[in-house]
C-alpha positions as CSV (number, residue, x, y, z in Angstrom):
1,M,14.3,-17.4,11.4
2,Q,12.2,-19.2,8.9
3,R,13.8,-21.0,6.0
4,L,13.8,-19.3,2.6
5,P,11.4,-21.8,1.0
6,V,8.9,-21.2,3.9
7,Q,9.2,-17.5,3.5
8,L,8.5,-17.7,-0.2
9,V,5.5,-19.9,0.4
10,L,4.2,-17.2,2.8
11,V,4.8,-14.5,0.2
12,A,2.8,-16.5,-2.3
13,L,0.0,-17.0,0.2
14,I,-0.2,-13.3,0.9
15,G,-0.3,-12.6,-2.8
16,A,-3.1,-15.2,-3.3
17,L,-5.1,-13.7,-0.4
18,F,-4.7,-10.2,-2.0
19,F,-6.0,-11.6,-5.3
20,L,-9.0,-13.5,-3.8
21,A,-10.0,-10.6,-1.6
22,A,-10.0,-8.2,-4.6
23,F,-11.1,-10.2,-7.6
24,H,-13.5,-13.0,-8.5
25,P,-11.5,-16.2,-9.4
26,A,-13.4,-16.5,-12.7
27,V,-11.3,-13.7,-14.1
28,L,-8.5,-16.2,-14.5
29,D,-10.4,-18.1,-17.2
30,I,-8.7,-16.7,-20.3
31,S,-11.7,-17.5,-22.5
32,N,-13.9,-15.4,-20.2
33,A,-13.7,-11.8,-21.6
34,G,-17.3,-10.6,-21.1
35,W,-16.7,-9.2,-17.6
36,L,-14.2,-6.7,-19.1
37,I,-16.1,-5.3,-22.1
38,R,-18.7,-3.5,-20.0
39,G,-17.5,0.1,-20.6
40,S,-14.4,0.2,-18.3
41,D,-10.7,0.9,-18.9
42,G,-10.3,-2.9,-18.4
43,G,-12.4,-3.4,-21.5
44,E,-10.1,-1.1,-23.5
45,N,-7.1,-3.1,-22.2
46,A,-8.7,-6.4,-23.3
47,L,-10.0,-4.9,-26.6
48,G,-6.6,-3.6,-27.7
49,M,-4.9,-6.9,-27.0
50,H,-7.7,-8.7,-28.8
51,A,-7.4,-6.5,-31.9
52,W,-3.6,-6.8,-31.9
53,L,-3.7,-10.6,-31.7
54,H,-6.2,-10.8,-34.5
55,D,-4.3,-8.5,-36.7
56,P,-1.8,-10.4,-39.0
57,A,0.0,-7.2,-39.9
58,S,1.0,-6.6,-36.2
59,L,3.7,-9.2,-36.1
60,W,6.7,-6.9,-35.9
61,S,4.9,-3.9,-34.7
62,L,3.3,-2.8,-31.4
63,R,0.5,-1.3,-33.4
64,T,-2.8,-2.6,-34.7
65,G,-4.6,-1.4,-37.8
66,L,-7.9,-2.8,-36.7
67,L,-8.5,0.1,-34.3
68,N,-8.4,3.7,-35.5
69,A,-8.2,2.4,-39.0
70,P,-6.5,3.1,-41.3
71,E,-3.8,4.9,-39.3
72,G,-4.0,2.3,-36.5
73,T,-3.0,2.9,-32.9
74,S,-0.3,1.8,-30.6
75,L,-1.0,-1.1,-28.2
76,L,0.2,1.0,-25.4
77,F,-2.4,3.8,-26.1
78,T,-5.3,1.3,-26.0
79,D,-4.3,0.7,-22.3
80,S,-3.2,-2.8,-23.3
81,N,0.0,-4.5,-22.0
82,P,2.7,-4.5,-24.7
83,L,4.9,-6.8,-22.6
84,L,2.2,-9.5,-22.4
85,G,1.4,-8.9,-26.1
86,L,5.0,-9.8,-27.1
87,L,4.9,-12.9,-25.0
88,L,1.6,-14.0,-26.4
89,K,1.9,-13.2,-30.1
90,P,3.7,-16.5,-31.0
91,F,0.8,-18.4,-29.6
92,A,-2.0,-16.2,-31.2
93,G,-3.0,-19.0,-33.6
94,I,-3.8,-21.5,-30.8
95,L,-5.3,-19.2,-28.2
96,P,-9.1,-19.1,-27.6
97,P,-10.7,-16.7,-30.1
98,D,-12.0,-14.5,-27.3
99,A,-9.0,-14.7,-25.0
100,Q,-8.3,-12.2,-22.3
101,F,-5.2,-11.9,-20.1
102,V,-6.2,-9.1,-17.7
103,G,-7.0,-11.6,-15.0
104,L,-3.7,-13.4,-15.2
105,W,-1.9,-10.1,-15.1
106,L,-3.8,-9.0,-12.0
107,L,-2.8,-12.3,-10.3
108,A,0.8,-11.8,-11.3
109,C,0.8,-8.3,-9.8
110,C,-0.8,-9.7,-6.6
111,L,2.0,-12.2,-6.3
112,L,4.9,-9.8,-7.2
113,Q,3.7,-7.0,-4.9
114,P,4.4,-8.9,-1.6
115,L,7.5,-10.5,-3.1
116,F,9.2,-7.1,-3.4
117,G,7.7,-5.9,-0.2
118,W,9.3,-8.9,1.5
119,L,12.7,-8.3,-0.2
120,L,12.6,-4.7,1.0
121,L,11.9,-5.6,4.7
122,R,13.4,-9.0,5.4
123,R,16.9,-7.9,6.3
124,H,15.6,-5.1,8.5
125,A,12.8,-6.9,10.4
126,P,13.7,-7.9,14.1
127,G,11.2,-10.8,14.1
128,Q,8.8,-12.8,12.0
129,L,5.6,-11.1,13.2
130,A,7.1,-7.7,12.6
131,L,8.3,-8.8,9.1
132,W,5.0,-10.1,7.8
133,C,2.8,-7.4,9.3
134,G,5.2,-4.9,7.7
135,V,5.0,-6.6,4.4
136,V,1.2,-6.5,4.3
137,L,1.0,-2.9,5.5
138,L,3.6,-1.8,2.9
139,C,2.0,-3.7,0.0
140,A,-1.7,-3.3,0.5
141,L,-2.0,0.4,0.1
142,P,-5.5,1.6,-0.7
143,T,-4.0,3.4,-3.8
144,W,-2.9,0.0,-5.1
145,F,-6.4,-1.6,-4.8
146,N,-7.9,1.6,-6.3
147,R,-6.2,0.9,-9.6
148,Y,-8.4,-2.1,-10.3
149,L,-9.9,-0.3,-13.3
150,H,-6.5,0.2,-15.0
151,A,-4.8,-3.2,-15.0
152,N,-1.4,-2.0,-16.3
153,L,-1.1,0.5,-13.5
154,F,-1.8,-2.3,-11.0
155,G,1.9,-3.1,-11.4
156,H,3.1,-1.1,-8.3
157,W,5.5,-4.0,-7.7
158,L,7.8,-2.2,-10.2
159,I,8.0,0.8,-7.8
160,L,8.8,-1.6,-4.9
161,W,11.4,-3.3,-7.1
162,A,13.1,0.1,-7.8
163,L,13.0,0.9,-4.1
164,W,14.6,-2.5,-3.3
165,N,17.4,-1.7,-5.7
166,F,17.9,1.7,-4.3
167,T,18.0,0.6,-0.6
168,D,21.1,-1.5,-1.2
169,K,24.1,0.7,-2.0
170,Q,26.0,-2.0,-3.9
171,R,22.9,-3.0,-6.0
172,A,22.0,0.6,-6.6
173,A,25.4,1.2,-8.2
174,R,25.0,-1.6,-10.7
175,F,23.4,-0.8,-14.1
176,S,22.6,-4.5,-14.5
177,A,20.2,-4.2,-11.5
178,W,18.3,-1.3,-13.1
179,V,17.9,-2.5,-16.7
180,P,15.2,-5.1,-16.0
181,P,12.8,-2.9,-14.0
182,L,13.3,0.0,-16.4
183,I,12.8,-2.0,-19.5
184,I,9.8,-3.9,-18.1
185,A,8.2,-0.6,-16.9
186,A,8.8,0.9,-20.4
187,M,6.9,-2.1,-21.8
188,V,4.0,-1.9,-19.4
189,H,3.1,1.8,-18.9
190,N,4.7,5.1,-19.4
191,Y,3.7,6.4,-15.9
192,L,5.4,3.4,-14.3
193,L,8.5,4.1,-16.3
194,I,8.6,7.7,-15.0
195,L,8.3,6.5,-11.4
196,V,11.0,3.8,-11.7
197,A,13.2,6.2,-13.6
198,A,12.9,8.8,-10.8
199,I,14.2,6.3,-8.3
200,W,17.0,5.2,-10.7
201,G,17.9,8.8,-11.3
202,S,18.2,9.3,-7.6
203,A,20.6,6.4,-7.3
204,F,22.6,7.8,-10.2
205,L,22.8,11.2,-8.5
206,E,24.1,9.6,-5.3
207,R,26.7,7.5,-7.1
208,F,27.8,10.5,-9.2
209,A,28.1,12.9,-6.3
210,T,29.9,10.5,-3.9
211,L,32.6,9.2,-6.1
212,N,36.0,10.3,-5.0
213,G,39.6,9.4,-5.4
214,P,42.1,9.6,-8.3
215,V,39.8,7.7,-10.7
216,A,36.6,9.5,-9.8
217,T,36.6,11.5,-13.1
218,R,37.0,8.4,-15.2
219,R,34.3,6.6,-13.2
220,R,31.9,9.5,-13.6
221,V,32.4,9.4,-17.4
222,E,31.7,5.7,-17.4
223,L,28.6,6.3,-15.2
224,V,27.3,8.9,-17.6
225,G,28.0,6.7,-20.6
226,G,26.1,3.8,-19.0
227,A,23.2,6.1,-18.1
228,L,23.0,7.4,-21.7
229,A,22.9,3.8,-23.0
230,I,19.9,3.0,-20.8
231,V,18.2,6.2,-21.8
232,G,18.8,5.4,-25.4
233,A,17.3,1.9,-25.0
234,V,14.2,3.3,-23.3
235,A,13.9,5.9,-26.0
236,L,13.9,3.2,-28.7
237,I,11.2,1.4,-26.9
238,A,9.2,4.6,-26.6
239,R,9.6,5.1,-30.4
240,W,8.4,1.5,-30.9
241,H,5.3,2.4,-28.9
242,G,4.7,5.3,-31.3
243,L,5.6,8.2,-29.1
244,G,7.2,10.0,-32.1
245,E,3.8,10.8,-33.6
246,H,2.2,14.2,-33.3
247,F,-0.6,14.2,-30.8
248,A,-3.2,16.9,-30.1
249,V,-2.5,18.7,-26.8
250,T,-5.4,18.1,-24.4
251,G,-4.6,21.0,-22.1
252,S,-6.0,18.9,-19.2
253,Y,-2.9,19.0,-16.9
254,G,-4.1,19.6,-13.4
255,A,-7.6,18.2,-14.0
256,F,-6.5,14.8,-12.5
257,A,-4.2,16.2,-9.8
258,M,-3.7,15.1,-6.2
259,P,-5.7,17.2,-3.7
260,L,-3.8,18.6,-0.7
261,D,-5.8,16.5,1.7
262,A,-5.5,13.3,-0.3
263,L,-3.4,11.4,2.3
264,W,-6.2,11.4,4.9
265,N,-9.3,12.0,2.8
266,P,-10.8,8.7,1.5
267,A,-12.6,10.8,-1.1
268,N,-15.1,8.1,-2.0
269,P,-18.0,7.7,0.5
270,G,-18.7,4.3,-1.0
271,Y,-15.4,2.9,0.3
272,G,-16.9,2.8,3.8
273,T,-13.7,3.8,5.6
274,I,-13.5,4.8,9.3
275,L,-12.4,8.4,8.5
276,P,-15.1,10.5,6.8
277,A,-14.8,10.8,3.0
278,I,-15.1,14.3,1.6
279,P,-15.9,13.9,-2.2
280,Q,-13.3,15.5,-4.4
281,R,-14.1,17.4,-7.6
282,E,-14.6,15.3,-10.8
283,G,-11.4,13.7,-12.0
284,R,-9.5,13.9,-8.7
285,G,-11.3,11.3,-6.6
286,Y,-9.8,8.5,-8.7
287,E,-6.5,9.6,-10.3
288,G,-5.8,11.9,-7.4
289,F,-6.7,9.2,-4.8
290,Q,-3.8,8.9,-2.3
291,Y,-5.6,7.8,0.9
292,L,-3.1,5.9,3.1
293,G,-5.6,4.2,5.5
294,L,-6.1,4.9,9.2
295,G,-3.6,2.3,10.3
296,I,-0.8,3.8,8.3
297,L,-1.7,7.3,9.3
298,L,-1.5,6.3,12.9
299,M,1.8,4.7,12.2
300,L,3.2,7.8,10.7
301,G,2.1,9.9,13.7
302,L,3.5,7.3,16.1
303,V,7.0,7.2,14.5
304,A,7.0,11.0,14.1
305,A,6.5,11.3,17.9
306,M,9.0,8.6,18.8
307,A,11.7,9.0,16.1
308,R,14.2,10.7,18.3
309,R,13.9,8.0,21.0
310,L,14.5,5.2,18.5
311,P,18.2,4.9,17.9
312,P,19.2,2.7,14.9
313,P,20.6,-0.8,15.5
314,A,24.4,-1.1,15.3
315,G,25.7,-1.0,11.7
316,K,22.4,0.3,10.3
317,E,22.9,4.0,10.9
318,G,22.6,4.9,7.3
319,S,19.7,2.7,6.2
320,L,17.2,5.6,6.5
321,R,19.7,8.4,5.8
322,R,20.3,7.2,2.3
323,L,16.6,7.8,1.5
324,A,17.4,11.5,1.6
325,W,18.9,11.1,-1.9
326,L,15.3,10.5,-3.2
327,A,14.2,13.9,-1.9
328,P,15.0,16.0,-5.1
329,A,13.1,13.6,-7.4
330,F,10.3,13.1,-4.9
331,L,9.9,16.9,-4.5
332,V,9.4,17.2,-8.3
333,L,7.0,14.3,-8.4
334,T,5.0,15.7,-5.5
335,L,4.8,19.2,-7.1
336,L,3.7,17.7,-10.4
337,A,1.1,15.5,-8.6
338,I,-0.5,18.5,-6.9
339,S,0.0,20.6,-10.0
340,S,-0.5,24.4,-10.2
341,F,-4.3,23.8,-9.8
342,P,-4.5,22.7,-6.1
343,D,-7.7,21.6,-4.3
344,F,-8.5,21.0,-0.7
345,A,-11.5,19.0,0.6
346,G,-13.2,19.2,-2.8
347,R,-12.7,23.0,-3.1
348,R,-10.7,24.9,-5.6
349,L,-7.8,26.9,-4.3
350,P,-6.2,29.8,-6.2
351,R,-4.8,28.7,-9.6
352,I,-1.4,29.4,-11.1
353,P,-1.5,28.6,-14.8
354,P,1.8,27.1,-16.1
355,P,3.7,28.9,-18.8
356,E,2.3,28.1,-22.3
357,A,5.8,27.0,-23.4
358,I,5.7,23.9,-21.1
359,T,2.1,23.0,-21.5
360,P,2.8,20.3,-24.2
361,L,5.3,18.7,-21.8
362,L,2.9,18.8,-18.9
363,D,0.3,17.1,-21.1
364,L,2.5,14.0,-21.0
365,V,1.7,13.7,-17.3
366,R,-1.9,15.0,-17.3
367,A,-3.0,12.3,-14.8
368,S,-0.4,13.8,-12.5
369,G,-2.0,12.6,-9.3
370,R,-0.4,9.2,-10.0
371,L,3.1,10.6,-9.5
372,F,2.9,10.5,-5.7
373,W,2.8,6.7,-5.5
374,P,6.6,6.2,-4.9
375,V,6.6,8.9,-2.3
376,A,3.8,7.2,-0.4
377,Y,5.5,3.8,-0.5
378,T,8.8,5.3,0.7
379,L,7.0,7.1,3.6
380,V,5.4,3.8,4.7
381,F,8.7,1.9,4.2
382,A,10.6,4.5,6.4
383,A,7.9,4.4,9.1
384,I,8.1,0.6,9.3
385,L,11.9,0.7,9.6
386,L,11.6,3.1,12.4
387,L,9.1,0.9,14.2
388,Y,11.5,-2.0,13.8
389,R,13.8,-0.2,16.1
390,L,11.5,-1.1,19.0
391,G,12.7,-4.7,18.8
392,A,11.0,-8.0,17.8
393,R,8.3,-8.1,20.5
394,Q,7.2,-4.5,20.7
395,A,7.5,-3.9,16.9
396,G,5.6,-7.0,16.1
397,M,2.7,-6.1,18.5
398,A,2.6,-2.5,17.3
399,L,2.5,-3.5,13.7
400,A,-0.1,-6.2,14.3
401,A,-2.4,-3.6,16.0
402,L,-1.8,-1.1,13.2
403,L,-2.5,-3.8,10.6
404,A,-5.8,-4.7,12.3
405,I,-6.9,-1.0,12.2
406,Q,-5.8,-0.7,8.6
407,A,-7.7,-3.8,7.6
408,V,-11.0,-2.7,9.3
409,D,-10.6,0.7,7.5
410,I,-10.0,-0.5,4.0
411,I,-11.7,-3.9,3.8
412,P,-15.0,-2.2,2.6
413,E,-12.9,-0.6,-0.3
414,I,-11.6,-4.0,-1.2
415,G,-15.1,-5.3,-1.3
416,V,-16.1,-2.5,-3.7
417,V,-13.2,-3.5,-5.9
418,R,-14.2,-7.2,-5.9
419,Q,-17.7,-6.3,-6.9
420,Q,-16.4,-4.9,-10.1
421,S,-15.3,-8.4,-11.3
422,A,-18.4,-10.2,-10.0
423,D,-19.8,-10.4,-13.5
424,A,-17.0,-12.8,-14.4
425,A,-19.0,-15.5,-12.7
426,Q,-21.7,-15.3,-15.4
427,H,-19.3,-16.2,-18.2
428,R,-21.3,-14.1,-20.7
429,L,-19.4,-12.5,-23.6
430,Y,-22.1,-10.1,-24.9
431,V,-25.0,-8.5,-23.0
432,R,-25.7,-5.4,-25.3
433,T,-25.4,-7.1,-28.7
434,R,-27.2,-10.5,-28.5
435,D,-29.1,-10.4,-31.8
436,P,-27.7,-13.0,-34.2
437,R,-27.9,-10.5,-37.0
438,W,-25.0,-8.6,-35.6
439,A,-22.6,-11.2,-36.9
440,T,-23.9,-11.2,-40.5
441,T,-24.2,-7.4,-40.6
442,L,-20.6,-6.9,-39.4
443,A,-19.4,-9.6,-41.8
444,A,-21.0,-7.8,-44.7
445,A,-19.2,-4.5,-43.9
446,R,-15.7,-3.6,-45.1
447,D,-15.2,-1.5,-42.0
448,V,-17.1,-0.1,-39.0
449,T,-17.5,3.4,-37.6
450,F,-19.6,5.2,-35.0
451,E,-21.5,8.5,-35.2
452,P,-20.8,10.7,-33.4
453,S,-17.2,9.6,-33.0
454,D,-17.1,10.1,-29.2
455,V,-17.5,6.5,-28.2
456,T,-17.3,7.4,-24.5
457,R,-21.0,8.3,-24.8
458,D,-21.7,4.5,-24.8
459,L,-18.4,2.8,-24.2
460,A,-19.9,-0.6,-23.4
461,L,-21.7,-0.7,-26.7
462,F,-18.5,0.3,-28.5
463,Q,-16.4,-2.4,-26.8
464,E,-18.8,-5.2,-27.6
465,L,-19.1,-4.2,-31.3
466,A,-15.4,-3.5,-31.7
467,W,-14.7,-6.9,-30.2
468,R,-17.1,-8.5,-32.6
469,A,-15.7,-6.5,-35.6
470,T,-12.0,-7.2,-34.9
471,S,-12.8,-10.9,-34.3
472,L,-13.9,-10.9,-37.9
473,G,-10.9,-8.9,-39.1
474,R,-13.1,-5.8,-39.8
475,P,-11.3,-2.6,-39.1
476,V,-12.9,-0.1,-36.7
477,R,-12.3,3.5,-37.8
478,L,-12.1,4.9,-34.2
479,A,-11.2,3.9,-30.7
480,Y,-11.0,5.2,-27.2
481,T,-7.3,5.7,-26.6
482,A,-5.0,7.4,-24.2
483,R,-3.6,9.6,-27.0
484,I,-5.1,10.4,-30.4
485,S,-2.8,11.5,-33.2
486,S,-3.5,14.8,-35.0
487,R,-3.9,12.9,-38.2
488,T,-6.6,10.6,-36.8
489,A,-8.4,13.6,-35.2
490,A,-8.5,15.4,-38.5
491,R,-9.8,12.3,-40.4
492,L,-12.6,11.7,-37.9
493,A,-13.7,15.3,-38.1
494,A,-13.8,15.1,-41.9
495,E,-15.7,11.8,-41.8
496,G,-18.2,13.3,-39.3
497,A,-18.8,16.3,-41.7
498,R,-19.3,14.0,-44.7
499,F,-21.8,11.9,-42.7
500,A,-23.8,15.0,-41.7
501,A,-23.9,16.0,-45.4
502,G,-25.2,12.6,-46.4
503,D,-22.0,11.4,-48.1
504,L,-21.9,7.8,-46.8
505,D,-19.5,5.0,-47.7
506,P,-21.7,2.2,-49.2
507,H,-19.4,-0.5,-47.8
508,R,-19.3,0.8,-44.2
509,L,-21.4,-0.1,-41.2
510,Y,-22.4,3.1,-39.3
511,V,-23.4,2.6,-35.7
512,L,-25.5,5.5,-34.3
513,I,-24.9,6.5,-30.7
514,G,-27.9,7.9,-28.9
515,D,-30.1,10.2,-30.9
516,A,-27.7,10.8,-33.7
517,P,-29.6,12.0,-36.8
518,V,-30.0,9.8,-39.8
519,P,-29.2,11.4,-43.2
520,A,-32.2,11.2,-45.5
521,Q,-30.2,9.4,-48.2
522,A,-29.5,6.5,-45.7
523,R,-32.9,5.9,-44.3
524,T,-33.5,2.8,-46.5
525,R,-30.4,1.3,-45.0
526,L,-31.5,1.8,-41.4
527,L,-31.8,-1.2,-39.1
528,T,-32.4,-1.5,-35.4
529,L,-30.6,-4.3,-33.5
530,D,-31.0,-4.7,-29.7
531,G,-32.3,-1.1,-29.6
532,V,-29.2,0.2,-31.5
533,R,-29.7,2.0,-34.8
534,V,-27.3,1.1,-37.5
535,I,-26.9,2.0,-41.2
536,R,-26.1,-1.2,-43.0
537,P,-23.5,-1.5,-45.8
538,M,-25.1,-1.8,-49.2
């Protein structure tokens, strides 16, 4: 058996290979933000952090008033990373003015993913080849690489951490083991919190149900008390993120669901997988993407055929049986992921609209296709454990062959992912707003807005100009956020109506998207910069 330091070096090497395969190394330059603000979710992540770090009023708050001004918006809702924000805020005064930390976060995730995969498998593996092939198969799921556009949700290592806690009965029973992943997940992304909490809730259910003896009642009371304390702490963090506000219900639950054929349908023909990709309907090919890869699909079929002929090693009879305690939570997650609006091979199946009374609750998980991630990791983990029963030589050879098939299948997808960060090599901050007059025009304004207010019509333009404005401390009166409060929505509607009526704020810079009409009263203030029409402040 390899020594612990050697194994940790191998873990780091695997993580580094993951990173270099999927991302250009130039993304690690914190002063290189241009590759992000090109109209992607990564740009929103970087922009939210940029505004928050440049906002002196955000010291004790996880909100910034420089976006969606004057109400402001939560750092979480800009798709930024509140955990990183808190760590970086004390150094805001000495950081580069255009700093970005998405690249470093991606690297951290690439290193932590195999670390927790190794922790999950090391005490089960019959040999080194079986261990390391298992780690790579478990950690390098196509769904993980597919999250390159949404950096916070690249933190799948939190799911593996929760599974690692769950798989050890003693560790699963300790509240101290669950507090760190739950708190970190709550500070990174609400969907990751739901997934980690589902696994923790399963551990709680097992512990509660299996207590016996004369002190069982007292221990159950203590268990419930500890659980309520954790829930209370997470609720306070959620409140800190601004989840107590009133948000408009989007009614889009089911639009981003997991199709019934998602496990074996690569969905995106551009990923170049061995299995044919049948395009999914809009919204489901990304959020609902759950393709496992041909190597893993073959592994699942192999262990299903051989399971009864693979007796567990002595003393490990319950290592797989305990996973059954995850079944209730995983059933709920799977049903939510599929939603009541199922698809198959890009085709609509009969719909079952949910009751209107629960529509606001379902809106909280409108990107429900994500909820299947822990189920997928658990399926792969269980399959690897079953293959380990073949012994060191046979398990190692089988997993090596399956890993080779998996690699051939998904390497084209990883190449597509890497291409998304290729622009980082150019080290260019602005490509849409190069005219030097942008700086003076923005500096002359009290605040900035866009007309119409749907900035997704030209998100790349919005990100560059919002980056410029917040660098100067100029509030931007709108933003592209995961949630928009009812108050902000009402204000933007009122401002749009005033603009259409020609009632313009003389100190505001109006950026016109597309062919937005110019009120007659403002034509003398019209200016075109880099092909973009703006109405200058007076």
